[in-house]
PAMIMI-955793 format. One line per field, with one value per residue (C-alpha): x, y, z; residue in three letters. Coordinates in pm, 1 decimal, padded with zeros to 6 digits. Layout:
PAMIMI-955793
c1	[X; ...]
c2	[Y; ...]
c3	[Z; ...]
code	[ala; ...]
end
This chain:
PAMIMI-955793
c1	[07455.7; 07349.9; 07423.7; 07772.5; 07847.8; 07731.7; 07949.7; 08247.7; 08202.4; 08176.1; 08491.5; 08678.2; 08563.8; 08688.2; 09020.7; 09111.9; 09163.3; 09372.9; 09584.6; 09624.5; 09732.7; 09992.7; 10123.8; 10151.6; 10516.1; 10685.6; 10749.7; 11048.9; 11188.5; 11549.3; 11658.9; 11945.9; 12051.4; 12219.6; 12101.1; 11908.1; 12197.1; 12475.8; 12666.2; 12508.0; 12153.3; 12230.2; 12361.2; 12049.6; 11834.9; 12052.9; 12024.1; 11644.6; 11626.7; 11845.8; 11648.2; 11316.1; 11457.7; 11634.6; 11335.3; 11095.3; 10912.4; 10853.3; 11059.7; 11039.6; 11255.2; 11118.3; 11382.7; 11361.0; 11645.7; 11761.7; 11692.4; 11319.2; 11279.4; 11568.2; 11775.1; 11991.3; 12215.2; 12221.5; 11841.5; 11849.1; 12078.5; 11853.3; 11549.1; 11721.8; 11798.0; 11437.4; 11300.7; 11130.7; 11286.4; 11434.9; 11739.1; 11957.5; 12279.0; 12479.2; 12838.5; 13061.1; 13127.7; 12755.1; 12770.7; 13125.5; 13004.9; 12890.9; 13201.2; 13518.6; 13675.8; 13481.8; 13711.2; 14019.2; 13910.4; 13915.7; 14267.1; 14530.1; 14811.8; 14604.6; 14561.2; 14831.3; 14590.2; 14224.5; 14250.7; 14380.9; 14094.7; 13836.6; 13978.5; 14005.1; 13652.9; 13510.8; 13707.6; 13536.9; 13855.0; 13869.1; 13560.6; 13338.4; 13480.1; 13381.5; 13033.7; 12965.9; 13065.7; 12737.3; 12516.5; 12481.9; 12317.6; 12059.3; 12230.6; 12304.6; 12604.9; 12536.5; 12812.1; 13032.6; 12990.7; 13296.2; 13280.1; 13614.9; 13950.7; 13974.1; 14175.4; 14185.8; 14088.0; 14188.3; 14155.3; 14530.6; 14780.3; 14988.3; 15357.5; 15611.7; 15401.7; 15463.3; 15115.3; 15008.1; 15129.0; 15487.5; 15627.8; 15481.6; 15524.5; 15399.5; 15078.3; 15229.0; 15145.6; 14775.5; 14823.6; 14570.4; 14353.4; 13976.9; 13858.8; 13504.8; 13511.1; 13249.2; 13065.5; 13217.8; 13500.3; 13737.3; 13719.8; 13770.9; 14074.7; 14220.1; 14163.3; 14341.8; 14637.1; 14650.6; 14636.9; 14353.8; 14064.2; 13761.5; 13438.3; 13126.9; 12923.3; 12635.9; 12797.8; 12751.0; 13113.9; 13390.2; 13643.0; 13982.2; 13909.7; 13711.1; 13785.8; 13647.7; 13697.2; 13770.5; 13405.5; 13453.1; 13683.8; 13376.6; 13319.0; 13663.4; 13721.7; 14087.9; 14199.6; 14500.8; 14405.0; 14609.7; 14528.9; 14584.3; 14537.8; 14446.0; 14526.7; 14233.0; 13897.2; 13542.4; 13328.2; 12962.1; 12770.4; 12441.8; 12265.9; 11956.4; 11747.3; 11734.3; 11416.0; 11239.8; 11317.5; 11196.5; 10877.3; 10808.5; 10843.4; 11149.3; 11245.1; 11594.7; 11608.4; 11522.2; 11763.8; 12042.7; 11945.1; 11946.8; 12299.9; 12421.1; 12258.5; 12438.5; 12774.6; 12708.0; 12586.0; 12918.1; 13106.2; 12856.0; 12881.9; 13262.0; 13267.1; 13011.0; 13210.0; 13536.5; 13376.4; 13239.5; 13578.5; 13755.0; 13512.9; 13538.5; 13918.2; 13930.1; 13687.1; 13877.6; 14215.3; 14070.9; 13953.7; 14307.5; 14308.1; 14656.5; 14706.1; 14968.6; 15096.5; 15159.5; 15398.0; 15177.0; 15426.5; 15427.3; 15050.3; 14997.3; 15198.3; 14989.0; 14665.9; 14753.6; 14845.9; 14510.0; 14324.5; 14568.7; 14304.8; 14091.5; 14393.5; 14522.1; 14179.5; 14143.1; 14492.1; 14344.0; 14156.2; 14462.7; 14675.4; 14406.2; 14388.7; 14765.3; 14796.8; 14577.6; 14807.6; 14953.6; 15311.4; 15563.3]
c2	[02981.6; 03153.6; 02833.4; 02814.9; 03177.6; 03124.0; 02816.6; 02997.5; 03294.2; 03062.5; 02874.8; 03201.5; 03327.9; 03010.2; 03020.2; 03378.8; 03325.0; 03016.1; 03210.5; 03494.1; 03246.0; 03100.4; 03449.0; 03547.1; 03592.6; 03366.1; 03568.0; 03439.5; 03568.9; 03672.2; 03696.3; 03919.3; 04064.4; 04361.4; 04717.5; 04897.1; 05122.1; 04861.8; 04735.9; 04395.2; 04532.0; 04741.1; 04427.2; 04231.8; 04497.7; 04491.4; 04112.1; 04126.7; 04388.1; 04185.5; 03865.0; 04031.9; 04183.8; 03869.2; 03642.3; 03888.2; 03929.6; 03558.5; 03563.7; 03844.0; 03848.3; 04015.5; 04145.4; 04096.3; 04302.8; 04382.1; 04022.1; 04068.8; 03710.0; 03531.4; 03722.8; 03414.8; 03315.7; 02950.4; 02942.8; 03102.8; 02826.6; 02562.6; 02722.6; 02706.7; 02337.2; 02265.9; 02474.5; 02723.7; 03025.3; 03069.4; 03292.8; 03417.3; 03613.2; 03479.4; 03508.0; 03248.1; 03090.7; 03014.1; 02784.3; 02653.6; 02330.4; 02233.6; 02374.4; 02402.5; 02591.1; 02894.7; 02907.0; 02882.2; 03168.1; 03405.0; 03317.8; 03593.5; 03575.8; 03393.4; 03693.1; 03920.2; 04213.0; 04301.9; 04228.1; 03879.2; 03813.2; 03935.6; 03712.0; 03406.5; 03428.1; 03467.3; 03170.6; 02830.9; 02654.7; 02858.5; 03045.3; 02830.7; 02515.5; 02632.8; 02736.4; 02409.5; 02203.6; 02302.7; 02147.2; 01802.9; 01980.3; 02135.0; 02474.2; 02653.2; 02879.3; 03177.9; 03427.3; 03595.4; 03929.5; 04110.4; 04242.9; 04416.7; 04351.5; 04275.9; 04505.6; 04582.2; 04931.0; 05045.4; 05361.9; 05384.3; 05582.8; 05474.9; 05396.4; 05597.5; 05683.4; 05367.9; 05236.1; 04914.0; 05048.1; 04978.4; 04630.2; 04504.4; 04279.3; 03960.8; 04059.0; 04059.3; 04426.5; 04341.2; 04048.6; 04044.4; 04329.6; 04282.3; 04306.2; 04284.3; 04009.5; 03927.4; 03596.9; 03303.5; 03053.5; 03237.6; 03560.3; 03368.1; 03189.7; 03524.7; 03660.1; 03355.5; 03418.0; 03780.6; 03658.3; 03898.5; 03828.5; 03798.4; 03963.8; 03853.4; 04101.0; 04237.0; 04165.7; 04459.1; 04467.3; 04725.9; 04657.4; 04789.5; 04760.7; 04599.3; 04379.8; 04488.7; 04704.1; 05077.3; 05159.5; 05019.9; 05314.5; 05534.4; 05357.3; 05460.8; 05828.2; 05924.2; 05560.6; 05393.8; 05138.0; 04819.5; 04702.3; 04364.5; 04514.6; 04264.1; 03970.7; 03869.4; 03898.5; 03883.1; 03709.3; 03619.7; 03413.7; 03450.1; 03113.1; 02965.9; 02672.2; 02391.4; 02258.3; 02595.7; 02683.2; 02342.5; 02368.4; 02714.4; 02583.3; 02783.6; 02660.2; 02555.7; 02860.3; 03095.2; 02920.3; 02976.2; 03343.0; 03364.6; 03222.9; 03468.1; 03757.1; 03651.0; 03661.4; 04020.0; 04100.0; 03981.8; 04239.5; 04508.8; 04433.4; 04424.9; 04769.8; 04905.7; 04766.8; 04909.8; 05252.7; 05236.9; 05138.9; 05414.1; 05670.5; 05523.6; 05524.8; 05887.6; 05990.4; 05797.6; 05939.5; 06289.2; 06232.9; 06142.1; 05764.9; 05641.5; 05365.9; 05110.0; 04880.5; 04542.2; 04270.9; 03968.7; 03690.6; 03579.0; 03620.7; 03424.2; 03131.6; 03136.0; 03159.0; 02872.1; 02662.1; 02744.2; 02613.3; 02349.4; 02079.3; 02296.1; 02408.3; 02053.4; 01927.4; 02209.6; 02190.5; 02191.8; 02512.8; 02680.6; 02591.4; 02718.5; 03053.6; 03097.5; 03001.8; 03302.8; 03548.2; 03822.4; 03772.3; 03977.6]
c3	[-16542.6; -16221.8; -16031.5; -16188.1; -16101.6; -15745.3; -15704.3; -15857.6; -15625.2; -15325.6; -15426.6; -15474.3; -15134.8; -14969.3; -15156.0; -15069.8; -14694.4; -14767.0; -15017.5; -14767.7; -14501.6; -14736.6; -14811.6; -14443.7; -14342.1; -14092.4; -13776.1; -13584.1; -13254.1; -13189.6; -12826.5; -12712.1; -12376.9; -12547.4; -12494.2; -12765.9; -12875.0; -12860.2; -13167.8; -13103.4; -13112.9; -13421.3; -13591.1; -13488.9; -13654.5; -13965.9; -13982.1; -13950.8; -14225.5; -14461.0; -14401.1; -14476.1; -14795.8; -14921.4; -14855.0; -15019.3; -14690.7; -14635.7; -14312.9; -14059.0; -13747.7; -13436.8; -13195.7; -12819.2; -12669.8; -12314.8; -12210.5; -12264.0; -12387.0; -12211.5; -11957.9; -11896.0; -12189.5; -12084.5; -12096.1; -12440.9; -12569.4; -12412.9; -12577.4; -12915.8; -12873.5; -12774.5; -13061.8; -12830.8; -13004.0; -13350.1; -13298.1; -13013.5; -12975.9; -12680.5; -12552.1; -12714.4; -12374.4; -12337.7; -12640.7; -12597.1; -12435.9; -12787.4; -12958.6; -12747.1; -13034.7; -12917.6; -12612.8; -12832.2; -13058.1; -12757.8; -12643.3; -12618.4; -12869.1; -13130.2; -13362.6; -13500.7; -13524.0; -13585.3; -13958.2; -13882.8; -13641.1; -13892.7; -14165.4; -13939.3; -13803.1; -14153.7; -14289.9; -14315.5; -14193.9; -13871.8; -13752.0; -13971.0; -13815.1; -13465.1; -13579.4; -13763.9; -13459.4; -13289.0; -13557.4; -13388.7; -13093.2; -13324.1; -13317.7; -13643.9; -13591.5; -13814.0; -13738.6; -13478.6; -13303.8; -13166.4; -12810.1; -12844.4; -12681.0; -12311.2; -12090.3; -11720.5; -11608.5; -11260.6; -11057.7; -11002.6; -11202.8; -11498.4; -11550.2; -11357.4; -11054.9; -10856.5; -10931.5; -11101.8; -11437.5; -11326.9; -11332.0; -11659.6; -11855.8; -11697.4; -11522.5; -11173.4; -11120.7; -11109.0; -10874.7; -10594.6; -10721.5; -10706.9; -11066.8; -11198.7; -11461.8; -11728.9; -11702.7; -11886.3; -11862.7; -12096.7; -11893.6; -11569.9; -11715.6; -11823.8; -11471.7; -11333.3; -11566.1; -11448.1; -11086.0; -10999.6; -10766.0; -10996.8; -10886.2; -11082.5; -11283.4; -11079.7; -10743.5; -10505.9; -10394.1; -10402.0; -10678.5; -10780.4; -11149.6; -11429.1; -11727.8; -12061.1; -12371.4; -12379.5; -12307.6; -11955.2; -11881.6; -11840.7; -11508.3; -11386.1; -11479.8; -11471.4; -11451.3; -11609.6; -11874.5; -11894.6; -12241.1; -12403.9; -12746.3; -13020.5; -12796.0; -12577.8; -12751.2; -12619.9; -12881.7; -12906.2; -13160.0; -13344.1; -13338.9; -13499.9; -13386.1; -13640.7; -13477.2; -13464.1; -13826.6; -13944.3; -13737.8; -13879.6; -14233.8; -14338.1; -14684.9; -14787.7; -15014.6; -14731.4; -14493.4; -14744.5; -14759.5; -14378.4; -14362.8; -14626.0; -14439.9; -14122.3; -14298.9; -14404.5; -14053.4; -13908.2; -14116.9; -14020.9; -13648.4; -13650.8; -13811.1; -13563.0; -13269.4; -13401.5; -13439.6; -13085.8; -12943.0; -13134.3; -12990.4; -12638.6; -12649.5; -12763.1; -12488.1; -12220.6; -12316.9; -12332.2; -11973.3; -11866.7; -11899.2; -11989.2; -12243.5; -12140.5; -12414.3; -12260.8; -12369.9; -12321.3; -12391.6; -12028.2; -12001.6; -12321.2; -12183.1; -11865.4; -12059.4; -12291.0; -11988.4; -11826.0; -12131.3; -12252.7; -12290.0; -12519.5; -12721.4; -12768.3; -12870.2; -13119.3; -13272.1; -13624.3; -13547.9; -13395.3; -13698.5; -13936.3; -13756.1; -13745.9; -14112.8; -14194.4; -14015.8; -14237.0; -14352.1; -14156.3]
code	[met; lys; arg; phe; cys; leu; leu; phe; ala; leu; ala; leu; ala; leu; ala; leu; pro; ala; arg; ala; ala; leu; ala; ala; pro; leu; arg; leu; ala; leu; ser; asp; thr; ala; ala; gln; asp; ser; pro; glu; ala; leu; ala; asp; ala; tyr; phe; ala; gln; leu; val; glu; glu; arg; thr; asp; gly; arg; val; arg; ile; glu; leu; his; leu; asp; gly; ala; leu; tyr; ala; asp; asp; ala; leu; ala; val; glu; ala; leu; ile; leu; gly; glu; thr; ala; phe; ala; arg; val; pro; ala; asp; ala; ala; ala; ala; phe; ser; pro; gly; leu; tyr; val; leu; gln; met; pro; gly; leu; tyr; ala; asp; asp; ala; his; met; thr; ala; ala; leu; ala; asp; ala; arg; ala; gly; gly; leu; ala; leu; asp; ala; met; arg; pro; ala; gly; leu; ile; gly; leu; cys; phe; tyr; asp; gly; gly; pro; arg; gly; val; val; thr; gly; asp; gly; gly; pro; gly; asp; gly; gly; pro; gly; asp; gly; trp; pro; gly; gly; gly; ala; leu; ser; gly; leu; arg; val; arg; val; pro; asp; gly; ala; ser; ala; arg; ala; leu; ala; glu; ala; leu; asp; val; gln; pro; val; pro; gln; gly; ala; gln; glu; ala; val; asp; gly; ala; met; gly; pro; trp; ser; val; cys; ala; ser; phe; pro; gly; ala; ala; cys; tyr; trp; glu; leu; asp; his; ala; arg; ala; leu; ser; val; leu; leu; ala; ser; glu; met; ala; leu; ala; ala; ala; gly; val; ser; asp; thr; asp; leu; thr; ala; ile; val; gln; cys; ala; gln; glu; thr; gln; arg; tyr; gln; phe; glu; ala; gln; ala; ala; arg; glu; glu; his; ala; gln; ala; ala; ala; gln; ala; ala; gly; val; gln; arg; val; glu; val; asp; leu; gln; ala; leu; glu; ala; leu; arg; trp; ala; ala; thr; ala; ser; glu; ala; asp; ala; gln; ala; glu; leu; val; glu; ala; val; arg; ala; leu; ala; pro; glu; lys]
end
């Protein structure tokens, strides 16, 4: 009897560490260059929280913000393909080589308004089509993040004072100005359509303005804001590595939960971004920034011409997005 009890105790002692190891959560990294207090970082945290809850703690996502893991978005995408990291949030342009539809979804004139964009990006026939196109490269497109509309902020006055605010529509009023432009092909194509001289982010050069959402106005106090409202969008995507998730042993059940959590995260991030833009717009206008509503018909024609090959190749995607537009 004593021998049996001893053997049983020994077996139990050996089994406990193995059971504990099996119960240990999978810890997976998420890389993002966003700042801690940005809508993107807030959404990353929300996503991580949802995943831990919906997988009953089996999967825990550890955030690496401010470029702590990958400061270069192209390297982050490469790491995902190679299975060196599990998740990353990158600008849509950084992944567009694997899904040209990501360029199309940022074109001006594609969306009637914010509600149309939200519906299109959440629809499997539109946004889902662009996300799924990355799967052959080993990238799981989880959801979109909204970076807000793109406008051009300058230090000159608004309409009626002889400054760049006069002479719209058509974009000619900005012609020749040196404008700081975000990285990415879609932003560069928009700059080309506006006929501005693009200056890369981070370049230590004097500029006449900057391209970005309302929050960019803080860099140009008292400026006039030339705004392509609800026309040109800056999107990013939350991606997962098929290889990394498989190597970590993420189950099909937990992967399904992760995808569902990402869909909820997209709604959360869009709302956080909209709230930030509303606050930034109010602050900018209170500081004297003038809002100029722009007729972008001429700009849209230029922009479509600049990306005709992508638009033609993604005709199905374009039609799907436009079919979801609200009835007038």
